C-alpha positions in Angstrom: -19.6 4.6 28.8 -22.0 2.6 26.6 -20.9 -0.7 25.1 -19.5 -0.6 21.6 -21.7 -2.1 18.9 -21.2 -2.5 15.2 -24.1 -0.3 14.5 -22.9 2.6 16.7 -19.4 2.4 15.2 -20.9 2.3 11.7 -22.9 5.5 12.4 -19.7 7.2 13.6 -17.8 5.9 10.6 -20.5 7.2 8.2 -20.3 10.7 9.8 -16.6 11.2 9.4 -15.2 8.9 6.6 -15.8 9.6 2.9 -18.1 7.4 0.9 -15.2 6.5 -1.4 -13.7 4.4 1.4 -16.0 1.4 0.9 -16.6 -1.4 3.5 -17.4 -5.0 2.6 -19.0 -5.9 5.9 -20.7 -3.8 8.6 -18.6 -5.1 11.5 -15.6 -3.8 13.5 -12.8 -6.1 14.6 -12.0 -6.5 18.3 -9.5 -9.3 18.1 -8.2 -12.0 15.6 -6.1 -15.1 15.7 -4.8 -17.2 12.9 -7.8 -17.6 10.5 -10.5 -16.4 12.9 -11.8 -12.9 13.8 -14.1 -11.6 16.5 -16.1 -8.4 16.2 -16.8 -5.8 19.0 -20.0 -7.7 19.8 -18.1 -11.0 20.3 -19.3 -12.7 17.2 -16.8 -15.1 15.6 -16.0 -15.1 11.9 -13.8 -17.5 9.8 -11.6 -15.3 7.6 -11.3 -16.5 4.0 -10.0 -13.0 2.9 -6.9 -12.6 5.1 -6.8 -8.8 4.8 -6.9 -9.2 1.0 -4.1 -11.8 0.9 -2.0 -10.0 3.5 -2.1 -12.7 6.2 -0.6 -15.8 4.6 0.9 -16.4 8.1 -2.4 -15.7 9.8 -3.6 -13.1 12.2 -1.2 -12.3 15.1 1.4 -15.0 14.5 3.3 -15.3 17.8 6.8 -15.3 16.2 6.1 -12.3 14.1 4.5 -10.4 17.0 7.4 -11.2 19.3 10.0 -9.9 16.8 8.0 -6.6 16.4 7.7 -6.2 20.1 11.4 -6.7 20.5 12.0 -4.0 17.8 9.5 -1.6 19.6 11.8 -1.5 22.5 14.7 -0.4 20.3 13.3 2.2 17.9 10.3 2.5 15.5 11.6 4.9 12.9 14.7 6.7 11.6 13.9 7.1 7.9 16.1 4.6 6.1 17.6 7.2 3.8 18.7 9.3 6.9 19.9 6.7 9.3 19.8 3.1 8.1 19.5 -0.1 10.2 20.7 -3.6 10.0 17.3 -5.3 9.5 16.8 -3.3 6.2 20.1 -4.7 4.8 19.4 -8.2 6.1 16.0 -8.3 4.5 17.4 -7.0 1.2 20.0 -9.7 1.2 17.4 -12.3 1.9 15.1 -11.3 -0.8 17.9 -11.0 -3.3 18.9 -14.6 -2.4 15.3 -15.9 -2.8 14.1 -13.9 -5.8 14.0 -16.0 -9.0 16.3 -13.7 -11.0 19.8 -14.8 -11.9 23.0 -12.7 -11.5 23.5 -9.7 -9.2 20.3 -8.4 -7.7 19.4 -5.4 -5.5 16.3 -4.6 -3.5 14.7 -1.5 -2.1 11.7 -1.1 0.3 8.6 1.1 0.4 5.4 1.0 2.4 2.6 -0.1 0.1 2.2 -2.2 -3.0 1.2 0.8 -5.1 4.5 2.5 -4.1 6.4 -0.5 -5.1 4.7 -0.6 -8.5 5.1 3.1 -9.0 8.8 2.9 -8.3 9.3 0.1 -10.8 8.1 2.6 -13.4 10.7 5.2 -12.2 13.4 2.6 -12.2 12.4 1.3 -15.7 12.3 4.7 -17.2 15.6 5.7 -15.7 17.2 2.5 -16.9 15.9 2.6 -20.5 15.5 6.3 -21.1 12.1 5.5 -22.5 8.6 6.5 -21.4 6.0 4.0 -22.5 4.5 1.2 -20.4 2.3 -1.7 -21.4 0.0 -3.3 -18.9 -2.9 -5.7 -19.3 -6.7 -5.5 -19.3 -8.1 -6.7 -16.0 -4.8 -6.1 -14.2 -4.7 -4.4 -10.8 -1.7 -2.4 -9.7 -2.9 0.1 -7.1 -4.6 3.3 -6.2 -2.0 6.0 -6.9 -2.5 8.0 -10.1 0.2 6.1 -12.0 -1.1 2.8 -10.7 -4.7 3.7 -11.6 -3.4 4.3 -15.1 -1.8 0.9 -15.2 -4.9 -0.9 -13.8 -7.1 -2.4 -16.4 -10.5 -1.9 -14.7 -12.4 1.3 -14.8 -15.2 1.0 -12.2 -14.8 1.8 -9.3 -11.0 2.3 -9.5 -10.6 4.9 -12.3 -14.0 6.4 -12.9 -14.2 10.1 -12.2 -10.4 10.3 -11.5 -9.2 11.1 -15.0 -7.3 12.0 -17.0 -5.0 9.1 -16.5 -1.2 9.4 -16.9 0.1 9.4 -20.4 2.2 6.7 -22.2 0.3 3.8 -20.7 -1.2 1.2 -23.1 -3.3 -1.8 -22.3 -3.0 -5.2 -24.0 -5.4 -8.0 -23.8 -4.8 -10.6 -21.0 -5.1 -14.2 -22.1 -8.0 -15.9 -20.3 -9.8 -18.8 -21.8 -12.7 -18.2 -19.4 -13.2 -14.7 -21.0 -12.7 -15.9 -24.6 -9.2 -14.4 -25.0 -6.5 -16.6 -26.4 -2.7 -16.2 -25.9 -2.5 -15.5 -29.7 -5.0 -12.7 -29.4 -3.2 -11.2 -26.4 0.1 -11.2 -28.3 -1.6 -9.8 -31.4 -2.9 -6.9 -29.2 0.7 -6.1 -28.2 1.7 -6.0 -31.8 -1.3 -3.7 -32.5 -0.1 -1.3 -29.8 3.3 -1.2 -31.5 1.7 -0.5 -34.8 -0.9 2.0 -33.8 0.0 3.7 -30.5 3.8 3.6 -29.6 6.9 2.3 -31.3 8.6 -0.5 -29.3 11.8 1.6 -29.1 9.8 4.0 -26.9 8.5 1.4 -24.5 10.3 1.2 -21.2 8.5 -1.7 -19.6 5.8 -4.3 -19.7 4.1 -5.1 -16.4 1.9 -8.1 -15.6 0.6 -10.1 -12.6 1.6 -13.8 -12.8 -2.0 -14.4 -11.5 -4.4 -11.5 -11.8 -5.9 -10.5 -8.4 -8.8 -8.1 -8.8 -9.1 -9.3 -12.4 -10.3 -12.8 -11.3 -7.3 -15.0 -10.6 -6.7 -15.7 -14.2 -3.2 -17.1 -14.7 -0.2 -16.3 -16.9 1.0 -19.6 -18.4 4.7 -20.5 -18.9 4.1 -20.3 -22.6 2.7 -16.7 -22.5 5.4 -15.6 -20.0 8.1 -16.9 -22.4 6.5 -15.0 -25.3 6.5 -11.8 -23.3 10.1 -12.3 -22.4 11.0 -12.8 -26.1 9.2 -9.6 -27.1 10.9 -7.6 -24.4 14.3 -9.0 -25.3 13.7 -8.3 -28.9 12.9 -4.6 -28.3 15.0 -3.8 -25.2 11.9 -3.6 -23.0 12.1 -4.4 -19.3 9.7 -7.1 -18.1 8.1 -6.5 -14.6 6.2 -9.2 -12.7 3.9 -7.6 -10.2 3.8 -10.0 -7.3 2.2 -7.8 -4.7 -0.7 -10.3 -4.2 0.9 -13.6 -5.4 4.1 -13.6 -3.5 5.2 -15.3 -0.3 3.6 -18.6 -0.6 0.1 -18.0 -1.8 0.6 -19.9 -5.0 2.6 -22.8 -3.6 6.0 -21.3 -4.2 7.5 -18.3 -2.5 7.1 -16.3 -5.7 4.6 -17.3 -8.4 7.3 -16.4 -10.9 9.1 -19.6 -10.0 6.4 -21.5 -11.8 6.8 -19.7 -15.1 10.3 -20.6 -16.1 11.0 -17.0 -17.1 13.0 -14.3 -15.2 11.7 -10.8 -15.0 14.0 -7.7 -14.8 12.1 -6.3 -11.9 9.5 -7.7 -9.5 7.3 -6.3 -6.7 6.4 -7.8 -3.3 4.0 -6.5 -0.6 0.9 -7.7 1.1 2.0 -11.0 2.9 5.6 -9.9 2.8 5.4 -8.9 6.5 2.4 -10.7 7.8 0.2 -7.6 8.2 2.9 -4.9 8.8 3.1 -2.3 6.0 6.2 -2.8 3.8 6.7 -3.5 0.1 9.7 -4.2 -2.0 11.1 -3.9 -5.5 13.7 -6.5 -6.4 15.6 -6.5 -9.7 18.7 -6.9 -11.7 21.5 -4.8 -10.1 22.3 -2.8 -13.2 18.6 -1.9 -13.7 18.1 -1.1 -10.0 21.1 1.2 -10.0 19.7 3.5 -12.8 18.0 6.1 -10.6 20.3 8.8 -9.2 21.0 9.0 -5.4 17.9 10.4 -3.8 15.7 9.3 -6.7 14.2 6.5 -4.6 12.9 6.4 -1.0 10.1 7.8 1.2 9.7 8.9 4.8 8.3 5.5 6.0 9.8 3.3 3.3 11.2 0.1 4.7 10.0 0.8 8.3 12.0 -1.2 10.8 8.9 -2.9 12.2 8.1 -4.1 8.7 11.6 -5.3 8.1 11.8 -7.5 11.3 8.3 -8.8 10.6 9.2 -9.8 7.1 12.3 -11.6 8.3 10.1 -13.5 10.7 7.6 -14.3 8.0 10.4 -15.9 5.9 11.3 -18.1 8.9 7.7 -19.1 9.6 7.0 -20.1 6.0 10.0 -22.4 6.1 9.6 -23.8 9.6 5.9 -24.5 9.2 6.1 -25.8 5.6 3.6 -23.3 4.3 4.6 -23.7 0.7 3.4 -27.3 0.7 0.5 -26.3 2.9 -0.6 -23.8 0.3 -0.8 -26.6 -2.3 -2.8 -28.8 0.1 -5.2 -26.0 0.9 -5.8 -25.2 -2.8 -6.4 -28.8 -3.8 -8.6 -29.4 -0.8 -10.9 -26.4 -1.7 -10.9 -27.2 -5.4 -11.8 -30.9 -4.7 -14.5 -29.9 -2.3 -16.1 -27.5 -4.7 -16.0 -30.0 -7.6 -17.6 -32.6 -5.3 -20.6 -30.4 -4.7 -21.7 -31.0 -8.3 -23.5 -27.6 -8.2 -24.8 -26.2 -11.4 -24.2 -22.8 -9.8 -20.4 -23.2 -9.8 -18.7 -22.5 -13.0 -14.9 -22.4 -13.6 -12.6 -23.2 -10.7 -9.0 -22.0 -11.0 -6.1 -22.0 -8.7 -2.4 -22.0 -8.1 -1.7 -23.3 -4.7 -4.1 -21.6 -2.3 -4.8 -18.7 -4.6 -8.2 -19.9 -5.7 -11.3 -18.4 -7.3 -14.5 -20.1 -8.4 -17.2 -18.5 -10.5 -21.0 -18.5 -10.0 -23.1 -18.9 -13.1 -26.8 -18.9 -14.0 -28.7 -21.8 -15.6 -27.3 -20.8 -19.0 -23.8 -20.7 -17.8 -23.5 -17.0 -17.8 -21.8 -14.9 -15.1 -24.1 -14.4 -12.1 -23.0 -11.4 -10.1 -26.2 -11.4 -8.2 -25.8 -14.9 -7.0 -22.2 -14.1 -6.0 -23.4 -11.2 -3.9 -26.1 -13.3 -2.3 -23.5 -16.0 -1.5 -21.2 -13.5 0.2 -24.1 -12.0 2.2 -25.5 -15.3 3.3 -22.0 -16.7 4.2 -21.4 -13.6 6.3 -24.5 -14.1 8.3 -23.3 -17.6 9.1 -19.9 -16.3 10.1 -17.7 -16.7 7.0 -15.9 -13.8 5.3 -15.7 -14.1 1.5 -14.5 -11.7 -1.2 -15.5 -11.4 -4.9 -13.5 -10.3 -7.9 -13.4 -10.6 -11.7 -14.6 -8.6 -14.7 -18.2 -9.5 -14.1 -18.1 -9.6 -10.3 -19.1 -13.3 -10.3 -16.0 -14.9 -8.9 -15.4 -15.7 -5.2 -11.7 -15.5 -4.4 -10.3 -17.4 -1.4 -7.3 -16.0 0.4 -7.5 -17.9 3.7 -4.3 -17.9 5.8 -2.0 -20.7 5.0 -1.8 -21.4 8.7 -5.5 -22.3 8.9 -6.3 -25.6 10.7 -8.0 -28.4 8.8 -11.0 -28.1 11.2 -11.6 -24.3 10.6 -11.0 -24.7 6.8 -13.6 -27.5 6.7 -16.0 -25.4 8.8 -15.7 -22.6 6.2 -16.3 -24.9 3.3 -19.3 -26.4 5.0 -20.8 -22.9 5.2 -20.3 -22.4 1.5 -22.0 -25.8 0.8 -24.9 -24.9 3.1 -25.4 -21.5 1.5 -25.3 -22.9 -2.1 
């Protein structure tokens, strides 16, 4: 049998997988550990993407792997709505204890972030008896049809897939870097109320505390408070989509903790289980109880492997001090980039280790071409980087919070060398 190569696998991939399933780098993983990955040809890469912010606890963390192996010897699936299991209940108890929502809470599990978001819509509509939803320009909420409708970016996520679901309205997202003030964003909500849907028909408002695909632009406590006031005034449920921000990436377990405002519902996924597919919706008990029995669920929802992995992740974050580590990593990267004094680097923004920096041209305008070249050149030198943002000119860093100082510095030095 011939030795596997990236090229041979790429040719096989091209023959059997659709073009719509894109690929950032023409390599195939063989093994990975913590913040490093090796391809089938043995080349090593420093991973600053972390499976798109899935691996806050790193690749193949020994504690998480051990818990999953232990569960494998017991059972791998029953369907939680057919025969439940203790780890599902324990994880729900733990998340209700940790979630920044006061009063009685409940949680329910799914498989993907998109499923979690979609089910917040079901819960909100059942709870309020209303149909309308307001999301924000630049927001990212997933690839199912409802989530595409909520997402505030057309290409490549919505183009050719229309029509989008009805009763979804997009407000402006406040981002000084994009010239949108908080006053303008609030005014755009009022415009929606005046011209598109009466607030008494709006079930929910959904927003990411820090936009992911949108460019890591941040909701401020002031803006969050204003959204809460609008929702309270009109009986609208406020949903914080924490699929990408949660579990330590921003320096707190949930980014919501930094806003001083409580949502009615919130989502969690990605780093919730350190690479195992599970997602969650957590919310006020009376809201969560609105759907009728059988209205929530899914064949693989809350898989036992994901449940035990998530419980291990919570322990790892606490035992290894990863919340504080997130802040250290974010400050280290930001200080390093500022110290380069490069005229190619524009705005740098971060909460904890959820960091993005923009590349600009000589006139200070977004430079997507330079961003693409940086990613390509860094890849050749063994560093995996991802881009994001409205203009495709922001590099987003999602390195595992378990990264060693030495590997982190090695990755930063590659960025410096390429720039």
